[in-house]
MARBA-997231 format. One record per residue: residue in one letter; x, y, z of N, C-alpha, C in turn. Coordinates in pm, whole numbers, plus 50000, padded with zeros to 5 digits. Atoms other than C-alpha are relative to their C-alpha. Layout:
! residues N
AXYZXYZXYZ ...
! end
This chain:
! residues 162
X498814993349949511285010645620499715007250132 X500364992749880509535032545876499664990350114 X500345009949898508185001946057501254993750060 X498785006249948511644986546086500795009850088 X499334989949917513115019246221499265001350134 X500814999249878510235021746472500244987950089 X499755012249924510754985546577501395000350063 X498634999149949514504991146615500085009850117 X499984990049893513955022446826499284994750126 X500755005549888511385004747046500844989650074 X499165010249938513684975147107501225006150069 X498844993349939516644998247175499605006750131 X500484993549878514615018047429499714989750110 X500285010549902513454986147599501304994350057 X498715005349955517014972947616500715009850092 X499344989949917518385005647755499315001550135 X500714998049873515675009248018500154988050092 X499835011949915516074973348140501444998950050 X498605001249959519874975448154500395010350105 X499644989749901519865006948372499354997350135 X500625003149872517864990248650498595005250012 X501364994949998514525005748559499024988950030 X501075009549975511514987948700498705007750011 X501294993649995507844995548679499605002850144 X500474996649866506275012848978499054989050047 X500865010349945504614987849206500604986149990 X499355013150009507054959649130501124999550102 X499035001149892509094948449428500684986449992 X499255012449995511804922149457500114995950146 X500015004349862510984905349785501054989350023 X499015010549971513574883449959499394986149984 X500475013850018513344846049906499164995150117 X500745004349881512084841450262498565004849999 X501364994650008508974861550169499304996549869 X500635003850127508234845749831498794990950020 X501165008149962505814821950004499625004350141 X500414995549868503814835750293498514998550022 X501405000649958500564834650483499615014150040 X500494986549971498634867350490498774998850088 X501145000049910496284873250779499725014250046 X500414987049951494404902450924499124998150123 X500845000949881492754908951259498545002949966 X501364997650048489704921951071499734990549884 X500285010350101488024895450858499995005549857 X500114994450135487274918050559500715013549991 X499234987650000489994944350593500295004649857 X499684994950135490214966450280501515001249977 X498554999050015493924971750348500594986349972 X499505013550025494564934250366499674995649857 X500385003350138492694930350037500955006749901 X499094992750088494904957049876501414994150006 X498685006249986498084941150016500044986649928 X500085012950069496954907249887500115002049848 X499914996850143496524922849541501445003249963 X498604996550028500044937749557500914987650005 X499195012149991501524904649668499784991149878 X500315008150119499754886449384500655005949876 X499374993450114501014912249134501504997549996 X498565002449992504544905249255500334985150008 X499825014450013504074867649213500454993350130 X499755006349870504234859449585498974988850016 X500885011449978502784825249666499315001850135 X500774998149878500004831149922499424986750045 X500465012749945499284801450144498565001150049 X501404999649955495624792650217499854998250150 X500065001649856496414782950576501405001350059 X498734997549931499124789450832500904987849999 X498985010349996502324769350808501205006050074 X498904994049923505034775551074501345000149928 X498755000250075507754768150817500095011349898 X500014989050095506774798550608499765013250073 X500194986749942506624835950671498515003150015 X501384995549979503474852450802500005015250004 X500224985649998502344888050733498645002450062 X501254997549929499724900150978499705014949997 X500444986050006497854932550908499185002750126 X500704996549877496794948151238498935010549969 X501084990550029493724970751271500545013849961 X499624986750045494095003051079499225010350080 X500674989349927493225035851249499885012149909 X500284988450085491685065751080499525011350092 X500364988749914491595099251261499995012749916 X499924987150066491055135251168500255010750104 X499644989049912492415167051319499595013049932 X500454987350055490955201751271501205008949969 X498934990850040493235225251078499525014549998 X500514986350006491015255651024498485000050013 X501434998249979487525269151093499465011249911 X500694988950066484995290250903499725010850105 X500314989449902484095323951064498844996550094 X501145003749915480875308051198500354988650096 X499575010349906482905281551388499964985949946 X500015013350059482305252051156501384996649945 X498685004550048485305231351050500105002149850 X499774997450142486715242350715500994990149940 X498955008650054489715219450683500464990250108 X499525010849914490805186250835501334994949950 X498875008250040493985166650836499574985650027 X500375014149986493155129950774501274992150031 X498845007649955495545106650956499654985249993 X500235014350022495735070250848501184992450060 X498945007249931497725047851084499934985149966 X499915014050043498905013550974501044992950087 X499075008649926500514985851178499944986049941 X499965013850047501644951651066501204992850062 X498945008449944503844923051179500454989949896 X499445010350088506124899450992500704989850089 X499375010949926507064865851138500684990749900 X499225009450082509814845950972500274987650084 X499745012349924510484809651070501275001250085 X498875000349905512764806551376500625013750025 X499534986449973513074844451412498925007450078 X501024992549926511374869451642499115008149905 X500954992250080508324887951513500495014449988 X499624986250026509114921451355498745008549990 X501164991249998506674950151418500305012649920 X499864988150083506134978951177498785009050020 X501104990449990504025010451200500395012749923 X499804987150066503635042050995498655006949987 X501254992850023501075068850924500145008749876 X500094991650119500005087750616499015011350028 X500854988449974498445122550619499545006549871 X500544992450112496225141650378499135011350055 X500894989049963494465175050402498694998449926 X501345001650055490735175950339499205012550032 X500824988149979488615207150289498554996050008 X501395003649975485145203250431499085011149951 X501034990450041481985220250302498684995050056 X501245004849939478925216650526498805000849906 X501104998850096476685226850232500004988849897 X499895011050096477865197150026500494987450072 X499555011049913478085169750288500114986849926 X499985012850071477265140650056501204999049906 X498864999850092479865150449796501334999350074 X498775000149922482505156550061500234986550066 X499865013549943481805122650220500574990649894 X499485008250109482415106449882501475003249974 X498614996050019485635126449842500884994350111 X499255005649887486775115350189500234985049981 X499865014350026486135078950094501034997349889 X499005001450106488195083349776501415002350053 X498704997349940491045098349977500444988150084 X499685011749917490885069150220500414988149912 X499645010750093490975044749929501405002349944 X498674996650050494025062649787501054997550109 X499065002449890495695061050130500264985150019 X499815014549989495125023450138500954994949892 X499095003950109496855019749801501435004150035 X498674995449961499775040849925500564991750115 X499575008249887499895020650248500454986249953 X499605013150050500014987850056501355000849929 X498694998250064502915001249848501105001650105 X499024998049892504675012050168500304986850070 X499795013149940504164977550321500904991549911 X499175007750093505624961450009501445005050002 X498654994249995508584985250024500724995750127 X499365004149875509224976550388500284985049999 X499735014350013508914939350312501254997749916 X498835001050087511534944650044501305001150078 X498784997849922514034955350311500244989950110 X499845009949893513534925750546501074989949959 X498925009850027516564902650571499594986550049 
! end
C-alpha cells in the first residue's frame, strides 16, 4: 500500500513538473540549424572548447569531425584571463584580486554572415602570500568554475540564435 502511494506521488510529481515547462539545468533546446555543427577553436587544446564540446554532447548535438560549409560552425576564440587589484595589506602586498575571464566566440550559419559574441565573467579572489601554493590551487578551481559557467552562457546564447 505504501509503495503504491509512493509510486503514485512520484509519477504525479514527474507529470506536474514536466507539464509546467520545467527542465533540468544545463539542458538547452538549440534551434534546428545548430543541431549539427562543427566545433573549432583557435587553441588546439582549449579547456573552454573541451567544456563546450561536453555541453553540446549532453544536449545531443551532432558534432562533425571536419568542416562542412552546409552546416553551422562554432568557433571558440582565445580566452583571456586578467586580474585587477581590489585591496592591499598594510605592508603593500595585494590582499584581494578581481579575476576577469573574457570569452569570445563566433557562429557561422550556412549562407548567413558570421555572428560574433563576447562576454566576461568576474570573481573576487582573496590572496594570501603565506599560503601561495594553496591559493594557486584555489585560483585554478575558480578558473575551472568560470569555464563551466562560460560554457553554459555560450549554450544559452546559442539557444537564442535564429
